[in-house]
N, CA, C and O atoms as CSV, one atom per row, in Angstrom:
chain,resi,resn,atom,element,x,y,z
A,1,MET,N,N,174.537,84.700,45.608
A,1,MET,CA,C,173.378,83.883,45.701
A,1,MET,C,C,172.588,84.138,46.601
A,1,MET,O,O,171.392,83.973,46.362
A,2,ASN,N,N,172.977,84.583,47.814
A,2,ASN,CA,C,172.186,84.928,49.063
A,2,ASN,C,C,171.387,85.927,48.558
A,2,ASN,O,O,170.203,85.784,48.860
A,3,ARG,N,N,171.676,87.003,47.810
A,3,ARG,CA,C,171.047,88.162,47.523
A,3,ARG,C,C,169.841,87.619,46.866
A,3,ARG,O,O,168.772,88.111,47.228
A,4,HIS,N,N,169.813,86.465,45.742
A,4,HIS,CA,C,168.850,86.148,45.123
A,4,HIS,C,C,167.630,85.165,45.977
A,4,HIS,O,O,166.449,85.047,45.650
A,5,VAL,N,N,168.374,84.479,47.233
A,5,VAL,CA,C,167.452,83.922,48.265
A,5,VAL,C,C,166.695,84.945,49.058
A,5,VAL,O,O,165.545,84.835,49.484
A,6,ILE,N,N,167.518,85.959,49.191
A,6,ILE,CA,C,166.760,87.085,49.946
A,6,ILE,C,C,165.570,87.643,49.295
A,6,ILE,O,O,164.465,87.818,49.808
A,7,ALA,N,N,166.007,87.941,47.897
A,7,ALA,CA,C,165.003,88.969,47.133
A,7,ALA,C,C,163.736,87.968,46.844
A,7,ALA,O,O,162.598,88.435,46.806
A,8,TRP,N,N,163.975,86.620,46.649
A,8,TRP,CA,C,163.049,85.565,46.360
A,8,TRP,C,C,162.124,85.484,47.344
A,8,TRP,O,O,160.931,85.334,47.080
A,9,ALA,N,N,162.692,85.598,48.860
A,9,ALA,CA,C,161.698,85.374,50.314
A,9,ALA,C,C,161.073,86.650,50.321
A,9,ALA,O,O,159.875,86.697,50.600
A,10,VAL,N,N,161.716,87.729,50.047
A,10,VAL,CA,C,160.820,89.064,50.100
A,10,VAL,C,C,159.645,89.090,48.924
A,10,VAL,O,O,158.605,89.715,49.131
A,11,ALA,N,N,159.833,88.483,47.864
A,11,ALA,CA,C,159.051,88.637,46.767
A,11,ALA,C,C,157.679,87.768,47.560
A,11,ALA,O,O,156.607,88.302,47.843
A,12,LEU,N,N,157.996,86.505,47.785
A,12,LEU,CA,C,157.141,85.709,48.279
A,12,LEU,C,C,156.305,86.381,49.501
A,12,LEU,O,O,155.080,86.481,49.433
A,13,ALA,N,N,156.897,86.744,50.396
A,13,ALA,CA,C,156.232,87.371,51.577
A,13,ALA,C,C,155.373,88.385,51.011
A,13,ALA,O,O,154.186,88.224,51.295
A,14,ALA,N,N,155.659,89.450,50.240
A,14,ALA,CA,C,154.715,90.208,49.721
A,14,ALA,C,C,153.832,89.707,48.955
A,14,ALA,O,O,152.756,90.285,49.105
A,15,ALA,N,N,153.799,88.720,48.042
A,15,ALA,CA,C,152.769,88.224,47.410
A,15,ALA,C,C,151.687,87.349,48.096
A,15,ALA,O,O,150.581,87.089,47.624
A,16,THR,N,N,152.212,86.915,49.349
A,16,THR,CA,C,151.302,86.140,50.241
A,16,THR,C,C,150.684,86.951,51.422
A,16,THR,O,O,149.831,86.314,52.040
A,17,THR,N,N,150.882,87.984,51.789
A,17,THR,CA,C,150.748,89.205,52.676
A,17,THR,C,C,149.102,89.645,52.118
A,17,THR,O,O,149.078,90.051,50.956
A,18,THR,N,N,147.991,89.604,52.720
A,18,THR,CA,C,146.821,90.042,52.286
A,18,THR,C,C,146.784,91.449,52.780
A,18,THR,O,O,147.604,91.798,53.629
A,19,PRO,N,N,145.788,92.389,52.260
A,19,PRO,CA,C,145.660,93.717,52.673
A,19,PRO,C,C,145.196,93.524,54.225
A,19,PRO,O,O,145.707,94.184,55.130
A,20,ALA,N,N,144.099,92.476,54.457
A,20,ALA,CA,C,143.595,92.326,55.764
A,20,ALA,C,C,144.664,92.090,56.747
A,20,ALA,O,O,144.636,92.711,57.809
A,21,ALA,N,N,145.597,91.257,56.495
A,21,ALA,CA,C,146.651,90.863,57.476
A,21,ALA,C,C,147.601,92.169,57.591
A,21,ALA,O,O,148.180,92.335,58.664
A,22,LEU,N,N,147.791,93.084,56.571
A,22,LEU,CA,C,148.334,94.294,56.970
A,22,LEU,C,C,147.621,95.215,57.744
A,22,LEU,O,O,148.238,96.126,58.295
A,23,ALA,N,N,146.316,95.100,57.873
A,23,ALA,CA,C,145.588,96.134,58.566
A,23,ALA,C,C,145.374,95.489,59.954
A,23,ALA,O,O,144.842,96.159,60.839
A,24,ALA,N,N,145.750,94.261,60.174
A,24,ALA,CA,C,145.391,93.633,61.719
A,24,ALA,C,C,146.308,94.456,62.509
A,24,ALA,O,O,147.353,94.983,62.129
A,25,SER,N,N,145.690,94.493,63.817
A,25,SER,CA,C,146.351,94.963,64.831
A,25,SER,C,C,146.571,93.834,66.012
A,25,SER,O,O,145.729,93.025,66.404
A,26,ALA,N,N,147.742,93.973,66.411
A,26,ALA,CA,C,148.078,93.043,67.695
A,26,ALA,C,C,147.649,93.821,68.745
A,26,ALA,O,O,147.517,93.105,69.737
A,27,ALA,N,N,147.364,95.005,68.972
A,27,ALA,CA,C,146.852,95.628,70.301
A,27,ALA,C,C,145.335,95.212,70.337
A,27,ALA,O,O,144.740,94.945,71.382
A,28,ALA,N,N,144.881,95.190,69.321
A,28,ALA,CA,C,143.175,94.776,69.326
A,28,ALA,C,C,143.217,93.530,69.549
A,28,ALA,O,O,142.319,93.125,70.287
A,29,GLY,N,N,144.111,92.596,69.087
A,29,GLY,CA,C,144.149,91.098,69.222
A,29,GLY,C,C,144.334,90.803,70.676
A,29,GLY,O,O,143.806,89.847,71.244
A,30,LYS,N,N,145.148,91.720,71.269
A,30,LYS,CA,C,145.507,91.283,72.633
A,30,LYS,C,C,144.093,91.508,73.557
A,30,LYS,O,O,143.862,90.733,74.484
A,31,THR,N,N,143.437,92.298,73.330
A,31,THR,CA,C,142.104,92.765,74.014
A,31,THR,C,C,141.045,91.661,73.552
A,31,THR,O,O,140.161,91.279,74.319
A,32,LYS,N,N,141.183,91.194,72.310
A,32,LYS,CA,C,140.087,90.297,72.071
A,32,LYS,C,C,140.364,88.865,72.384
A,32,LYS,O,O,139.518,87.972,72.418
A,33,ALA,N,N,141.933,88.716,72.660
A,33,ALA,CA,C,142.129,87.187,73.454
A,33,ALA,C,C,141.871,86.994,74.563
A,33,ALA,O,O,142.396,85.964,74.985
A,34,ALA,N,N,141.070,87.715,75.523
A,34,ALA,CA,C,140.765,87.400,76.808
A,34,ALA,C,C,140.182,86.296,77.197
A,34,ALA,O,O,140.366,85.736,78.278
A,35,ALA,N,N,139.157,85.805,75.955
A,35,ALA,CA,C,138.736,84.621,76.070
A,35,ALA,C,C,139.571,83.362,75.722
A,35,ALA,O,O,139.311,82.233,76.138
A,36,CYS,N,N,140.449,83.640,75.032
A,36,CYS,CA,C,141.596,82.470,74.648
A,36,CYS,C,C,142.404,82.173,75.819
A,36,CYS,O,O,143.008,81.101,75.863
A,37,ALA,N,N,142.467,82.884,76.630
A,37,ALA,CA,C,143.650,82.818,77.723
A,37,ALA,C,C,143.203,81.728,78.681
A,37,ALA,O,O,144.045,81.054,79.275
A,38,ALA,N,N,141.752,81.513,78.866
A,38,ALA,CA,C,141.510,80.504,79.540
A,38,ALA,C,C,142.331,78.752,79.532
A,38,ALA,O,O,142.706,78.002,80.432
A,39,CYS,N,N,142.331,78.676,78.148
A,39,CYS,CA,C,142.879,77.479,77.682
A,39,CYS,C,C,144.433,77.916,77.315
A,39,CYS,O,O,145.401,77.378,77.853
A,40,HIS,N,N,144.538,78.947,76.343
A,40,HIS,CA,C,145.959,79.023,75.493
A,40,HIS,C,C,146.916,79.987,76.553
A,40,HIS,O,O,148.061,80.314,76.238
A,41,GLY,N,N,146.310,80.374,77.793
A,41,GLY,CA,C,147.163,81.289,78.543
A,41,GLY,C,C,146.975,82.862,77.999
A,41,GLY,O,O,146.491,83.120,76.897
A,42,PRO,N,N,147.429,83.850,78.936
A,42,PRO,CA,C,147.371,85.156,78.859
A,42,PRO,C,C,148.457,85.632,77.801
A,42,PRO,O,O,148.316,86.728,77.260
A,43,LEU,N,N,149.420,84.904,77.535
A,43,LEU,CA,C,150.697,85.188,76.332
A,43,LEU,C,C,150.903,84.052,75.807
A,43,LEU,O,O,152.042,83.615,75.638
A,44,GLY,N,N,149.685,83.328,75.430
A,44,GLY,CA,C,149.501,82.343,74.447
A,44,GLY,C,C,150.383,81.338,74.657
A,44,GLY,O,O,150.788,80.673,73.704
A,45,LYS,N,N,150.843,81.069,76.094
A,45,LYS,CA,C,151.436,79.660,76.455
A,45,LYS,C,C,150.353,78.820,76.982
A,45,LYS,O,O,149.598,79.374,77.781
A,46,ALA,N,N,150.138,77.625,76.697
A,46,ALA,CA,C,148.672,76.969,77.116
A,46,ALA,C,C,148.850,76.717,78.529
A,46,ALA,O,O,149.952,76.429,78.994
A,47,THR,N,N,147.583,76.836,79.369
A,47,THR,CA,C,147.319,76.260,80.463
A,47,THR,C,C,147.037,75.131,80.751
A,47,THR,O,O,147.325,74.604,81.826
A,48,MET,N,N,146.247,74.435,79.545
A,48,MET,CA,C,145.770,73.066,79.672
A,48,MET,C,C,146.577,72.179,78.697
A,48,MET,O,O,146.984,72.503,77.582
A,49,PRO,N,N,146.724,71.049,79.304
A,49,PRO,CA,C,147.674,70.171,78.595
A,49,PRO,C,C,147.268,69.813,77.091
A,49,PRO,O,O,148.124,69.509,76.260
A,50,ASP,N,N,145.948,69.867,76.807
A,50,ASP,CA,C,145.622,69.559,75.481
A,50,ASP,C,C,145.291,70.728,74.538
A,50,ASP,O,O,144.612,70.691,73.512
A,51,ALA,N,N,145.960,71.848,75.145
A,51,ALA,CA,C,145.599,73.079,74.371
A,51,ALA,C,C,147.109,73.540,73.800
A,51,ALA,O,O,148.075,73.533,74.564
A,52,PRO,N,N,147.231,73.929,72.435
A,52,PRO,CA,C,148.626,74.030,71.880
A,52,PRO,C,C,148.908,75.429,72.372
A,52,PRO,O,O,147.927,76.028,72.812
A,53,ASN,N,N,150.040,76.046,72.380
A,53,ASN,CA,C,150.796,76.975,72.565
A,53,ASN,C,C,150.648,77.987,71.359
A,53,ASN,O,O,151.036,77.526,70.285
A,54,LEU,N,N,150.201,79.173,71.336
A,54,LEU,CA,C,149.786,80.037,70.105
A,54,LEU,C,C,150.856,81.058,70.075
A,54,LEU,O,O,151.227,81.388,68.948
A,55,ALA,N,N,151.463,81.660,71.152
A,55,ALA,CA,C,152.576,82.550,71.284
A,55,ALA,C,C,153.532,82.050,70.277
A,55,ALA,O,O,153.987,80.907,70.311
A,56,GLY,N,N,153.914,83.188,69.116
A,56,GLY,CA,C,155.162,83.012,68.441
A,56,GLY,C,C,154.603,82.045,66.947
A,56,GLY,O,O,155.439,81.874,66.060
A,57,GLN,N,N,153.484,81.585,66.806
A,57,GLN,CA,C,152.852,80.952,65.766
A,57,GLN,C,C,152.605,81.838,64.584
A,57,GLN,O,O,151.952,82.851,64.832
A,58,PRO,N,N,153.043,81.640,63.198
A,58,PRO,CA,C,152.856,82.476,62.284
A,58,PRO,C,C,151.278,82.954,62.260
A,58,PRO,O,O,150.343,82.211,62.559
A,59,ALA,N,N,151.156,84.291,61.861
A,59,ALA,CA,C,149.715,84.584,61.743
A,59,ALA,C,C,148.968,84.114,60.818
A,59,ALA,O,O,147.759,83.963,60.995
A,60,MET,N,N,149.696,83.751,59.469
A,60,MET,CA,C,148.958,83.164,58.455
A,60,MET,C,C,148.495,81.959,58.891
A,60,MET,O,O,147.380,81.605,58.509
A,61,TYR,N,N,149.221,81.158,59.717
A,61,TYR,CA,C,148.820,79.633,60.312
A,61,TYR,C,C,147.474,79.833,61.202
A,61,TYR,O,O,146.410,79.217,61.138
A,62,LEU,N,N,147.793,80.678,61.879
A,62,LEU,CA,C,146.548,80.785,62.841
A,62,LEU,C,C,145.639,81.262,62.240
A,62,LEU,O,O,144.599,80.685,62.558
A,63,THR,N,N,145.443,82.216,61.347
A,63,THR,CA,C,144.219,82.667,60.706
A,63,THR,C,C,143.645,81.593,59.922
A,63,THR,O,O,142.430,81.395,59.920
A,64,GLU,N,N,144.473,80.879,59.244
A,64,GLU,CA,C,143.992,79.566,58.520
A,64,GLU,C,C,143.028,78.841,59.525
A,64,GLU,O,O,141.811,78.719,59.387
A,65,GLN,N,N,143.873,78.340,60.659
A,65,GLN,CA,C,143.058,77.470,61.553
A,65,GLN,C,C,141.734,77.840,61.901
A,65,GLN,O,O,140.698,77.178,61.845
A,66,LEU,N,N,141.963,79.158,62.317
A,66,LEU,CA,C,140.580,79.709,63.181
A,66,LEU,C,C,139.655,79.832,62.084
A,66,LEU,O,O,138.494,79.545,62.374
A,67,LYS,N,N,139.891,80.209,60.827
A,67,LYS,CA,C,138.768,79.917,59.594
A,67,LYS,C,C,138.158,78.752,59.386
A,67,LYS,O,O,136.986,78.573,59.054
A,68,ALA,N,N,139.132,77.831,59.625
A,68,ALA,CA,C,138.601,76.389,59.384
A,68,ALA,C,C,137.732,76.000,60.447
A,68,ALA,O,O,136.685,75.467,60.079
A,69,TYR,N,N,137.941,76.160,61.911
A,69,TYR,CA,C,137.166,76.138,63.043
A,69,TYR,C,C,135.973,76.700,62.656
A,69,TYR,O,O,134.970,75.989,62.608
A,70,ARG,N,N,135.920,77.992,62.343
A,70,ARG,CA,C,134.462,78.829,61.985
A,70,ARG,C,C,133.908,77.981,61.094
A,70,ARG,O,O,132.782,77.601,61.411
A,71,SER,N,N,134.387,77.520,59.969
A,71,SER,CA,C,133.609,77.172,58.856
A,71,SER,C,C,133.040,75.758,59.038
A,71,SER,O,O,132.110,75.291,58.380
A,72,GLY,N,N,133.785,75.077,60.113
A,72,GLY,CA,C,133.591,73.572,60.242
A,72,GLY,C,C,134.476,72.450,59.512
A,72,GLY,O,O,134.332,71.229,59.574
A,73,ALA,N,N,135.276,73.073,58.917
A,73,ALA,CA,C,136.591,72.439,58.025
A,73,ALA,C,C,137.369,71.581,59.083
A,73,ALA,O,O,137.720,70.430,58.825
A,74,ARG,N,N,137.613,72.169,60.240
A,74,ARG,CA,C,138.387,71.615,61.154
A,74,ARG,C,C,137.380,71.437,62.437
A,74,ARG,O,O,136.642,72.345,62.817
A,75,LYS,N,N,137.442,70.260,62.995
A,75,LYS,CA,C,136.608,70.004,64.004
A,75,LYS,C,C,137.251,70.008,65.351
A,75,LYS,O,O,138.360,69.510,65.546
A,76,HIS,N,N,136.421,70.670,66.420
A,76,HIS,CA,C,136.998,70.519,67.783
A,76,HIS,C,C,135.761,71.326,68.462
A,76,HIS,O,O,135.531,72.481,68.102
A,77,GLU,N,N,135.020,70.726,69.393
A,77,GLU,CA,C,133.971,71.265,69.999
A,77,GLU,C,C,134.026,72.598,70.624
A,77,GLU,O,O,133.145,73.423,70.378
A,78,VAL,N,N,134.945,72.844,71.369
A,78,VAL,CA,C,135.182,74.241,71.927
A,78,VAL,C,C,135.736,75.193,71.119
A,78,VAL,O,O,135.424,76.374,71.273
A,79,MET,N,N,136.584,74.821,70.206
A,79,MET,CA,C,137.134,75.782,69.301
A,79,MET,C,C,136.163,76.132,68.115
A,79,MET,O,O,136.309,77.183,67.491
A,80,SER,N,N,135.295,75.347,67.854
A,80,SER,CA,C,134.293,75.537,66.629
A,80,SER,C,C,133.284,76.575,67.271
A,80,SER,O,O,132.744,77.459,66.605
A,81,MET,N,N,133.078,76.386,68.645
A,81,MET,CA,C,132.120,77.057,69.354
A,81,MET,C,C,132.636,78.806,69.492
A,81,MET,O,O,131.950,79.814,69.323
A,82,MET,N,N,134.002,78.688,69.838
A,82,MET,CA,C,134.704,79.971,69.924
A,82,MET,C,C,134.865,80.801,68.717
A,82,MET,O,O,134.828,82.031,68.681
A,83,ALA,N,N,135.057,79.947,67.683
A,83,ALA,CA,C,135.503,80.655,66.398
A,83,ALA,C,C,134.284,81.122,65.531
A,83,ALA,O,O,134.369,81.947,64.621
A,84,LYS,N,N,133.196,80.519,65.911
A,84,LYS,CA,C,131.904,80.620,65.048
A,84,LYS,C,C,131.511,82.173,65.155
A,84,LYS,O,O,131.130,82.574,64.055
A,85,PRO,N,N,131.493,82.971,65.947
A,85,PRO,CA,C,131.140,84.339,66.069
A,85,PRO,C,C,132.296,85.106,65.234
A,85,PRO,O,O,131.906,85.973,64.451
A,86,LEU,N,N,133.380,84.914,65.312
A,86,LEU,CA,C,134.552,85.778,64.748
A,86,LEU,C,C,134.290,86.247,63.599
A,86,LEU,O,O,133.830,85.470,62.762
A,87,LYS,N,N,134.519,87.682,63.243
A,87,LYS,CA,C,134.554,88.191,62.211
A,87,LYS,C,C,136.078,88.030,61.303
A,87,LYS,O,O,137.022,87.587,61.957
A,88,ASP,N,N,136.276,88.300,60.153
A,88,ASP,CA,C,137.618,88.419,59.592
A,88,ASP,C,C,138.348,88.910,60.237
A,88,ASP,O,O,139.313,88.278,60.667
A,89,ALA,N,N,138.151,90.176,60.523
A,89,ALA,CA,C,138.997,91.100,61.242
A,89,ALA,C,C,139.393,90.853,62.574
A,89,ALA,O,O,140.405,91.343,63.074
A,90,ASP,N,N,138.530,90.026,63.211
A,90,ASP,CA,C,138.833,89.533,64.775
A,90,ASP,C,C,139.860,88.554,64.486
A,90,ASP,O,O,140.831,88.502,65.240
A,91,ILE,N,N,139.769,87.702,63.411
A,91,ILE,CA,C,140.777,86.706,63.450
A,91,ILE,C,C,141.858,87.120,62.969
A,91,ILE,O,O,142.848,86.441,63.239
A,92,ASP,N,N,142.025,88.216,62.202
A,92,ASP,CA,C,143.533,88.815,61.817
A,92,ASP,C,C,143.948,89.271,62.766
A,92,ASP,O,O,145.152,89.143,62.988
A,93,ASP,N,N,143.072,90.008,63.729
A,93,ASP,CA,C,143.889,90.871,64.935
A,93,ASP,C,C,144.318,89.729,65.824
A,93,ASP,O,O,145.498,89.773,66.172
A,94,LEU,N,N,143.554,88.659,66.284
A,94,LEU,CA,C,143.906,87.712,67.260
A,94,LEU,C,C,145.293,87.011,66.636
A,94,LEU,O,O,146.252,86.793,67.376
A,95,SER,N,N,145.317,86.685,65.248
A,95,SER,CA,C,146.476,85.986,64.774
A,95,SER,C,C,147.661,87.040,64.906
A,95,SER,O,O,148.754,86.661,65.328
A,96,ALA,N,N,147.444,88.343,64.548
A,96,ALA,CA,C,148.597,89.384,64.705
A,96,ALA,C,C,149.065,89.460,66.075
A,96,ALA,O,O,150.252,89.719,66.274
A,97,TRP,N,N,148.121,89.228,67.227
A,97,TRP,CA,C,148.598,89.445,68.653
A,97,TRP,C,C,149.479,88.060,69.017
A,97,TRP,O,O,150.512,88.203,69.670
A,98,PHE,N,N,149.136,86.958,68.666
A,98,PHE,CA,C,149.720,85.893,68.776
A,98,PHE,C,C,150.982,85.539,68.333
A,98,PHE,O,O,151.824,84.873,68.935
A,99,ALA,N,N,151.050,86.074,67.156
A,99,ALA,CA,C,152.259,86.004,66.277
A,99,ALA,C,C,153.366,87.037,66.793
A,99,ALA,O,O,154.569,86.806,66.673
A,100,SER,N,N,152.944,87.984,67.272
A,100,SER,CA,C,153.649,89.171,68.046
A,100,SER,C,C,154.394,88.806,69.227
A,100,SER,O,O,155.328,89.528,69.575
A,101,ILE,N,N,154.085,87.747,69.900
A,101,ILE,CA,C,154.566,87.410,71.110
A,101,ILE,C,C,156.010,86.771,70.760
A,101,ILE,O,O,156.203,85.840,69.978
A,102,GLN,N,N,156.740,87.297,71.321
A,102,GLN,CA,C,158.113,86.836,71.395
A,102,GLN,C,C,158.407,85.338,72.334
A,102,GLN,O,O,158.209,85.344,73.549
A,103,VAL,N,N,158.822,84.278,71.720
A,103,VAL,CA,C,159.140,83.426,72.631
A,103,VAL,C,C,160.594,82.779,72.572
A,103,VAL,O,O,161.243,82.589,71.543
A,104,GLN,N,N,160.970,82.484,73.848
A,104,GLN,CA,C,162.074,82.108,74.305
A,104,GLN,C,C,162.336,80.780,74.325
A,104,GLN,O,O,161.678,80.034,75.049
A,105,VAL,N,N,163.254,80.359,73.591
A,105,VAL,CA,C,163.535,78.946,73.502
A,105,VAL,C,C,164.654,78.476,74.067
A,105,VAL,O,O,165.688,79.052,73.727
A,106,GLN,N,N,164.777,77.293,75.097
A,106,GLN,CA,C,165.842,76.924,75.801
A,106,GLN,C,C,166.365,75.860,75.590
A,106,GLN,O,O,165.652,74.880,75.805
A,107,ALA,N,N,167.527,75.656,75.185
A,107,ALA,CA,C,168.424,74.432,74.578
A,107,ALA,C,C,168.083,73.269,75.865
A,107,ALA,O,O,168.149,73.613,77.045
A,108,PRO,N,N,167.788,72.143,75.529
A,108,PRO,CA,C,167.568,71.003,76.400
A,108,PRO,C,C,168.978,70.630,77.360
A,108,PRO,O,O,168.954,69.687,78.151
């Protein structure tokens, strides 16, 4: 049964991974993320209380959110302004960078 679950998960991941996501560069995203660091921190750990941590978030989730800010489907004054000039490749690179950051979780 575990083989079936693993095979299904691999097939789902392959089906939902876009060519753009495969071409994304975490290294390029790290460079592009300099402007994000003011609120989200240099390693994706928020420095402002109302900014979310981005480190370790799934790339697909980050991509969807940035595109929603860019299109106006999701509203936030600062994020809409920051996302507006981003091209799809920029969003993919930023998402790859933040997703690549390893997060250490400590038990309470």
